[in-house]
C-alpha positions in Angstrom: 12.6 -71.6 126.2 10.8 -74.8 127.3 11.5 -77.9 125.1 9.3 -80.8 124.2 10.1 -83.9 122.2 7.9 -85.5 119.6 8.6 -89.2 119.8 9.3 -91.2 116.6 12.2 -92.0 114.3 14.0 -89.8 114.7 12.5 -87.9 117.7 12.1 -84.2 117.1 13.0 -81.7 119.8 10.8 -78.6 119.7 11.6 -75.3 121.5 8.5 -73.5 122.6 8.5 -69.7 122.4 5.6 -67.6 123.6 5.0 -64.3 121.9 2.4 -61.6 122.6 2.8 -60.4 119.1 2.0 -63.7 117.4 -1.5 -64.1 115.9 -1.3 -67.8 115.3 0.8 -70.9 116.1 3.8 -71.2 113.8 6.7 -73.6 113.3 10.1 -72.7 112.1 13.1 -74.9 111.2 16.4 -73.0 111.3 18.4 -73.3 108.1 21.5 -72.9 110.2 21.3 -75.7 112.7 18.0 -77.5 112.1 16.6 -76.2 115.4 12.7 -76.4 115.6 10.9 -73.4 117.2 7.2 -73.4 118.0 5.9 -69.9 118.5 2.7 -69.7 120.6 0.4 -66.7 120.9 -0.9 -65.6 124.3 -4.1 -67.5 125.2 -3.0 -70.7 123.5 -2.0 -73.6 125.7 1.3 -75.5 125.3 -0.7 -78.7 124.8 -2.7 -77.2 122.0 0.5 -75.9 120.4 2.2 -79.3 120.7 -0.8 -81.0 119.2 -0.3 -78.7 116.2 3.4 -79.6 116.0 2.7 -83.3 116.3 0.3 -83.1 113.3 3.2 -81.6 111.3 5.8 -84.1 112.4 6.3 -85.7 109.0 7.0 -82.3 107.5 9.3 -81.4 110.4 11.4 -84.5 109.9 11.8 -83.8 106.2 12.9 -80.3 107.0 15.4 -81.3 109.6 16.8 -84.0 107.4 17.6 -81.4 104.8 20.0 -79.6 107.1 23.7 -80.0 106.2 25.8 -82.2 108.6 27.9 -80.3 111.1 31.6 -80.6 110.6 33.9 -80.3 113.6 37.1 -78.7 112.4 39.9 -81.0 113.7 42.8 -83.1 112.3 41.5 -85.2 109.3 38.5 -83.0 108.6 38.2 -80.9 105.5 37.4 -77.2 105.5 37.0 -74.9 102.5 39.4 -72.0 102.0 38.7 -69.7 99.0 36.2 -72.2 97.7 38.6 -75.2 97.7 38.4 -78.1 100.2 41.6 -78.4 102.4 42.5 -81.4 104.4 43.6 -80.5 107.9 46.9 -82.1 108.8 49.6 -81.8 111.5 52.0 -78.9 110.8 55.7 -78.6 111.6 55.8 -74.8 111.3 55.0 -72.3 114.1 52.0 -71.0 112.2 49.1 -72.4 110.1 50.3 -73.1 106.5 48.0 -73.1 103.5 48.9 -75.6 100.8 47.2 -76.5 97.5 45.0 -79.2 99.1 46.0 -79.1 102.8 45.9 -76.8 105.8 48.9 -77.7 108.1 48.2 -76.8 111.7 50.8 -77.0 114.4 50.3 -77.7 118.1 48.1 -79.9 120.1 45.1 -81.6 118.4 42.7 -80.1 120.8 43.8 -76.6 119.7 43.3 -77.2 116.0 39.8 -75.8 115.6 40.7 -72.6 117.4 43.9 -72.1 115.3 42.1 -72.7 112.0 39.4 -70.2 113.0 42.1 -67.7 113.9 43.8 -68.2 110.6 40.6 -67.9 108.6 39.7 -64.6 110.4 43.1 -63.1 109.6 42.9 -64.3 106.0 39.4 -62.9 105.7 40.5 -59.5 107.1 43.3 -59.3 104.6 41.3 -60.3 101.6 38.2 -58.2 102.5 40.4 -55.1 103.2 41.9 -55.5 99.7 38.5 -55.9 98.0 37.0 -53.0 99.9 40.0 -50.7 99.0 39.7 -51.7 95.4 35.9 -51.1 95.1 36.2 -48.0 97.2 38.6 -46.5 94.7 36.3 -47.5 91.9 33.3 -45.8 93.6 35.3 -42.8 95.0 34.2 -43.6 98.6 36.0 -44.9 101.6 34.5 -46.7 104.7 35.1 -45.3 108.2 35.7 -48.7 109.6 35.9 -52.4 108.7 35.0 -55.1 111.2 34.5 -58.9 111.0 31.9 -61.0 112.9 30.4 -64.4 112.8 27.0 -63.2 111.7 24.3 -65.7 110.7 21.6 -63.4 109.4 23.7 -61.4 106.9 27.0 -61.6 105.1 27.8 -57.9 105.4 26.3 -54.5 106.4 27.0 -50.8 106.0 26.0 -48.4 108.8 24.8 -44.8 108.2 28.3 -43.7 109.5 30.0 -45.6 106.7 31.3 -48.5 108.8 31.4 -51.9 107.0 30.9 -55.3 108.7 31.5 -58.7 107.1 31.2 -62.3 108.1 34.7 -63.8 108.2 33.2 -67.0 106.9 33.1 -65.4 103.4 36.8 -66.4 103.1 35.7 -70.0 102.9 33.6 -69.3 99.8 35.2 -68.8 96.4 37.0 -65.4 95.9 34.4 -64.1 93.4 31.7 -64.5 96.1 33.8 -62.6 98.7 34.4 -59.9 96.0 30.7 -59.5 95.3 29.8 -59.0 98.9 32.6 -56.5 99.3 31.3 -54.6 96.3 27.7 -54.8 97.5 28.6 -53.2 100.9 30.9 -50.6 99.3 28.0 -49.6 97.0 26.0 -48.8 100.1 28.4 -46.0 100.9 26.8 -44.2 98.1 23.3 -45.7 98.0 21.9 -46.7 101.4 19.1 -48.7 100.0 18.4 -51.5 97.5 17.0 -49.3 94.7 17.8 -49.7 91.1 20.4 -46.9 91.6 22.1 -49.1 94.1 22.3 -52.1 91.9 23.6 -49.9 89.1 26.5 -48.9 91.3 27.2 -52.6 92.1 27.2 -53.4 88.4 29.4 -50.4 87.7 32.2 -51.3 90.2 31.8 -55.1 90.1 30.2 -56.2 86.9 27.5 -58.9 86.7 26.7 -60.3 90.1 23.8 -62.7 89.7 25.9 -65.9 89.8 27.6 -64.9 93.1 24.3 -63.7 94.6 22.6 -66.9 93.7 25.4 -69.0 95.2 25.0 -67.3 98.5 21.3 -67.8 98.5 21.6 -71.5 97.6 24.8 -72.6 99.4 25.8 -69.8 101.7 24.3 -71.3 104.8 26.5 -74.4 104.3 29.5 -72.3 105.5 27.9 -72.2 109.0 28.0 -76.0 109.4 31.7 -75.8 110.3 32.3 -75.7 114.0 35.7 -74.6 115.3 35.3 -75.0 119.1 35.5 -78.5 120.6 
């Protein structure tokens, strides 16, 4: 996509995207990384579209400023594990060790981000598998497969074949949030929709869920601000 810059303090970089399906010029600021996308319908010039974006520059700067700061995961940084901030420190063991307030990571500093990411993925797999097994027994259903990904648009999914997928970043949230997402996707093994019958199943196997659901809506995207690759 072509990019243009709206000068000012700070300058705003705008990515232009032309779409034959768009009916009007539209602006979008990603909640994940603050990227600004300007969608342009066919028949509208880039100049006209940028004039539109420039008129909205004050609004754009406010939206970009609201995005959480990116945290590079390295020695001295803090990363949440199970909802608690852990300071990343050098480790003497051969593997990553989780302490009450620290995450001890052995090896070269330039490998810290990759090792922390690997550790979190394995921890997420273990905890999600436990939660899925528990709620599966409660529901009387068993998934055909469990996979982890670094998804940005959803925290979990259930396929028509009964395969469950989760974002491994859930392990950074508090355990009750991870448990809720596990219960949510397990409930889809019985109800492949979001009808009242589905939510009844979630309540049956999990109990009240509004607090965890609200946390994900309000704070979930903050888990994506942690970058593990240098």
